[in-house]
N, C-alpha and C positions, 0 to 999 in steps of 0.2 A: 188833692185833699191834703190839708196840713197834717204834720206828725201829731200823734197823741201827746198830751201833756206829760204823761208818765208811762213807763213801760211795765211797772209792776204794781200790785195791790199794796204791798208794804210801803213802797215809795210814795204812792198816792196818799195813803193814810198818814204818813209822817209829814207830808207837805201840808195837809189840812191841819194837823195838830199844831204845827209850828207857825201857821199863818202864811205860808208861802202862796197858798191858793185857798179860796173859800170853797166850801162844799157846793154852793150855788154855781160858782164859776165852773167847777169841774163837772157838775151835773149837766149844765147847759152845753158844755163841750161834748160830752158823751151823747146827749140828745141830738146835737147837730150832726155828729158822725152817724148816728143811727138813721137820721132822716136822709143823709146823703147816700148811705149804702144799703138801705133796706130793699130798694128795688133791684139791686144787683145780687144780694146775698140771701135775702128772705130769711133772716135770722129770727125775727120777732113775729109772734102771732098777735100780740097787742102790746102797746106802749102806754104807760100811765104817766105821761109827761107832767101834767099839772100837779098830780099828787106827789110825784118825785121832787119837783121844784119846791113845793110847799114844805116837804120833809127836809130838803136841803137848807132852806131858809131857817127852819127851826133848829137844825143842827148848828148853823152858824151863830144863831142867837145864844144857844146853850154854851157853845165854846167861848163866846165873848163874855158870858157870865161866869166862866170858870168851870163849867160842867163838861167833862169828857165822858161820854156815855160808855165807851169801850174801845177796843183796839181797831175797830173799823169805822170810827166816828165819821159820818158824812160821806163814806165811799160808795159810789154807785155800782150796784150789782144787778143781775137779773137771773132768772132761774127757769129751768125746764118747765113747760106748762103742764106738769103733772103734780105740782105741789099746791095745796089748797091754801088760800088766804081768805079769811072771813070777809064776805061781801063782794068777792070778785069771782069772775068766771075763770075756770080752768078747762081748756078744751080737751086735754089729753090727746091731741092730734086727731080728733074725730068730730064730725059735724053732729054726732049724736049728743054731744055735750053742750050744744048751743045755748041751753037754758039753765045749765048747772051753776048755781051761785053757792059758793062754800059757806057753811054756817060756823066754821071754826078755822083756825090757822095751824098749818103744819108745825110740829115742834121745831124742825130745823130752821124754818123761817122766823119763828119767834126768838130763837137763840141768836140768829144773825141780827134781828131787830134790836135785841137787848145789847148787842155789841156795837150798835151804832150804824149798821149798814143801811143803805137805801135800796129800794127795790124798784127798778125801772120798768118791769113788765114781764110777760110770759114769753118764753123762747120756743121756737120751732122744735118739734119732735116728730119722730115717726108715729104713724097711727097706732094708738094704744101701746106705744113703745115696742111694737113688733117690727123690727127692721134695723139692720146694721149699717145702712148706707146714707140715710137722710132723705130718701124718697118719701113723699106723702101725696097720694092721689087726690086728696081733698084740698090741701093747702099749697101744693106745689113742692118741688124739692128745695132743700136748703143747699146753698152752694159754698164751695170752698173758697175762702178769701185769697188763697194763693193762686187759684185759677178757677173761675166760676164754672168752667166746663166739667170740673171734677167733683166727686162726692165730698161732702163734709164729714162723712161717717155718721153713725147713728147708734141708738135711737136718740141720744142727747145731742142732736145735730146743731141746733141753735146755740147750745152751750159752748161747743167747741169753736164754732165759727165766730161767735160774738166776742169771745175772749181773745182769739187769735187776731181779730181786727181791732182789738182794744175799744170795742163799742162799750164794754163794761170791763171791770177789773177782776171779776171772778163770777162763776155760775155754778149752781148745783146741777148735777145730772143724776141719773139712776142707772144701775148696771145689773142685768140678769144674765146676759151672754157676752158682754163686752161693750155695753152702751155708754160707758164713761171712757174707757181706754181707747176705743176705736176712733171716736171723733177727736180725742186729744191727740192721738198719733197722726191722724189725717190732716189736722189743722196746725200741728206744731206747737201744742201747749202741753202742760202737765195735767194728768188726770189720775186720781186715786180712787180705786175701788177698795174701801176698807174691809176688814173682816166682817163677815155676816154678823149682824146684831150690834156692831160697834156704834152705829149711828141709828137713832130712832127713825122708824118708818111711819109714825103717826102722822096722818094728814097728807100722805103721799098716795097717789093712785095705786090700787092693788093690781098687779099684773101676774105675779108668780110668787106666792107666799114664801116658798122655801128657798128662793134664789135672789130675792130682791135686796140690792145694796144701794145705799145713799152715799154720794161722795161729791167732792168738788173738782172743777176744772179751773186752772189758774195759769197765769203767765210763768210762774217759777215754782220750784219746790218749796222755797221759803213761804211763798204765798199760800201754798197748799197746806203746809204745817200750821199756819195761823188759822186758816178756816177750820181744819180738823179739830184743833184745840177748842174751838168755839162750839161746834155742832156735835161732837162725840159725847157719849155718856148715857147712863141709864135714864129712861123716861117712864114714869109710872103709866103713861097712856099707851105705851108699847110694852106689853108684858114680856116680850121676847128680847127686848134690848138688854145688852150686857151690863152687869154691875162691875165689870173689870175697871180698875182705876184709870183715869185719863191722865197720861203724862203731859208734861210741857213739851209738846212736839217741836215747837220752834226753838226752845231753849236747848234741845238735845241735838240740833242739826250739826253743830261743829265738833262733835265727838271724834270725828275722823274715822277712817276705815282701814288703817294700817293693820294687817294681819287678818282682816275679815275674809272669809272664804266665800267667793262668788261661784255658785254652781252652774255649769253649762250642761244642759241635758244632752246626752249623746243619742237619745231616741226621742221621737215624737215632735217636739217643738221645732226643730231645725230641718225636718223633712219638708221638701217642696219649697224651700226658701229661694226666692229669686237671687241671682248672683249679685246684683247691685245692693239689695237689701242686706244680703249676707256680708258684703264687704263693710257696710256701715255698722252692722252688729259687731263684727270683728274689731273694727276701729274703736267702738265704745268700750269693749273689753280691754283694749290696750290702754285707754285712758284710766280705767279703774285700776289696772295693774300698776300704772305709773303713780297712782295715789296710794299705793301700798297694799292693795287687796291681793289675795291669792286666788288664782283662777283654777278651779278643779272640775273634773268631769263627774257627772252623776247620771243616774238612771231614774226615770219617773214612770208612774203607771201608764197603761195604754191610753194615749190621748184620744184616739178615735172612739174607744169604748166610753170614756168619760163624757165625750161630746154627745154620743148617742143617749146615754142616760140623762144628761142634762136636757136634751131636746124632748125626751119623753116626759120629764117632769114639767117642762114649760108647756107642752101641749095639753096635758091633763089639767094643770092648774089654770091655764088660759081658758079651757073649756068650762071649768067650774065658775070662773069669773064672768064669762061672756055668754054662757049657754042660753039663757032665756032671751037675751037681747038678740043673739044671732038668729034664733028661731023666729022671733017676731019681726026683726028689722034687719035681716041679713043683707038686704040690698044696699044698706048704708055702710057696709064693710067692704073694703077693697078686696079683690080676689086674693092677693098675696096674704093678707092678714087672715082672711076667712079660711084659706087652705092650710095655713099653719096651725090654726086652732081646731078645725073640725076633726082631725085624727084623734084628738084627745077624747072625743065622745065615745070612741070605740076601743080604747085601751083598757084592759081589765084592771080592776083595783089592785089585784095581786101583783101585776107588773109595776104599777106606780109605787106601791109600798116597798117592793123589792129594790127599786131604783133609789129610794130614799135610804133604805137600810144599807145598801152597798156603799153609800157615801162614807159611812163610818169606816168601812173596811179599807177603802182607797185612801182616806185621810190618814189612817194608821200606817198604811203602806208607805206613803210619801214622807211621813214624819220619821219612820224608822229607817227609811232608805235615803232619799235625796237629802233630807234635812239633818240626817246624822253626819253627812259628809260636808254639808255647806250651810252657811248662815242665811244666804239669800240666793235665789235662783234668777238667772238672766235668760230672757227669751224674746222672740219677736212678738209684736202686736199684730201687724199685718205682714204676711209673708211675701207680698208683692208691692210694687209701687202703687200709690193711690190711684184707683181706676177712675174713669170718667163716669158721669151720670148716665150717658147713653149705654156704656158697656154693662152697667148693672141694673138697668131699668127692665127687669124681667117680669114685673107684675105677677100674674099667676101662671106664668108659662111653665111648661113641663120641666125645664132645667132650673126652675126657681130654687128647689132645695139644694142643688149642687152649688149654685152661685152663692147663696147665703151661707151654706156650710163651709165653703172655702174661706169666707171672710172672717167667720167667728171661730175658726179651727183652733187658734192659739189662745182665745180668750174665754170661750164657754167652759172648758174644763176647769179653769181656775174659779170661775163663778160657781160651778157645781160643787166644788170642794169648800167654798166659802172662805178661801184664803185671801189675804190682802195682796193687792197688786198695784204698782205705780207705773204709769206710762211716762217716759221721759224722751223729749225730742233729741234726735241724734244726727241730724243732717238732712240733706236733700238728695233725691234721686235725679236722674238726668231729665225727667219731665218737669222739674222745678217744684215738685211737691215734697212736703216733709216726710221723714221716716222716723221711727222711734223704736225703743226697746222697752220691755216691761221687766220690772223687778218684782219677784214673788216671794212672799215671806211666810213664816209660821203664823198661826193665829195670834192676833193682837200684837204683831211685830211691826206695826206701822212706823214706829220711831226709827227702827233700823233701816227700813226701806227709804224713808225720807233722808236719813243721814247719808246713805249711799248715793241717792239721787242728787243731793246737795253737793257732795264731794265732786260728782261728775260735772255739775253746773259751775262750780268754782273754776274748773279747768277748761271749760268750753263756753261758747256764747250762742249756741243754737237757740236757746230759749229767749234770747234778746232780739232775735230777728222778727220783724213785723212786715207783713205783706204790703207792698207798694200799691195801695188802692187808688185807682184813678178817679 
């Protein structure tokens, strides 16, 4: 297969704007790559080729007439199949949604449309977004473009794999327990879980009201900053979305990190880290130190306790969303998903409310502790090299909670606290699969995370690596 025309979203947008390539040409190239790789990777649930080409031709006509719709004019994207678009099907990874045609469009999709982006289709996801690996018993697994025998990560599985393979130049994912950062790390792209409420959730599938985050997966940190600048901000249709001002994330990337304090937790995050992954994490800290950052040790709240509280909230809210449907059509849920939701039916309301109340306590603890000593925290995303599909295909087996728990151990606690976190590729382990670190920030400190990630990428080229797809 030929190399993709461009390696980043920003590069593709600039090429269209300056006439080096037309939106129609770039869209056809992406559709050709999708057609060639769909059978091997299973990134897409549906592709809207004719609609995308029609939109690309319109984008070219507008540009020829002097109309630039926005900073993504004519650039092909695609999104996790949990975002609703008026008149289209969104499966949410389940056959139960086979007849669900949306009657309105998600706010984040509308904002990307207004910026000029094209939407090529719906991307693979774990069933109902329950699953960190990319398995889906109904649609088959999504496969890692670096080695199709390995997991893509999930639940935003198609988002990570499609961006890594440059089938599209960015994709939206969603993150309750790690579902943006895990596929970003496994596939070697950038993934941002913003602060809870930073981005509107209107028109996104409800999975877990209290932990649901919307964010992008992109080739580079600069690409990520551009997408976040477009989708962030208050939305009257999502009453919980924040009114915090939206900075110019891309414009703030080059502020530099000299003197910035990068906190390395001495407890929790680095427990049980594989030696290979640990060496790559240490090397990434060395790069940040060379860029002028100060590396400091910090302590964080009990990670395992935070994960248990997060799992409890997920179970109860999952049961609230799916209760009637599971009772009536439980045979159309996979064993793994059903067994993760069903405990929520039996958890007392007092324990659920206590779990939500404790979040404030632990958030205050980390703000007064780790973030008093550091500006940004540095941690693993996955503690081990990316596993194979066979190794993680536990379905509803007895060891399912342990396998899933080990994968989301470093990501779920951050989602529970609602803190922003950025996954940045940092090299490859000996199995040839990517590895990554995550940067964790104070609430609404996305600009700082992006500046640190950008400084790292100016000194490295891991984000420029593209899998050699046959």
